[in-house]
C-alpha angles and dihedrals in degrees: 000000000000121000130222134192122220117198129216112268097009126122122226137198120206130186110214122199111198126205116238093263093048094053092088088071111110122227088248091058091049090048090051090052091054092047088049092061091046113274119133133199090032122180124180122189135178133051141238116014100350125059134164122213130193126188146152122241108218097172133085117289111288137183120205140158116275114239113241090244092064107088098177140007128193137176110237136193115272 
């Protein structure tokens, strides 16, 4: 698995590719999962297989493994 570092005060955009059995997850559920790991101001859009999530990382810089469902992560302007 690849790793990615999030930095304090930075906003990120992730493209999430869900497997067929995961596609029943609502955008609210995906947003909650991101909030549970520390992101704030989370917004998730899309439906079915492809979702886009945006959120702000308010905690200290952290490196973690990227889940297989995340196909890309980018830092974006606030």
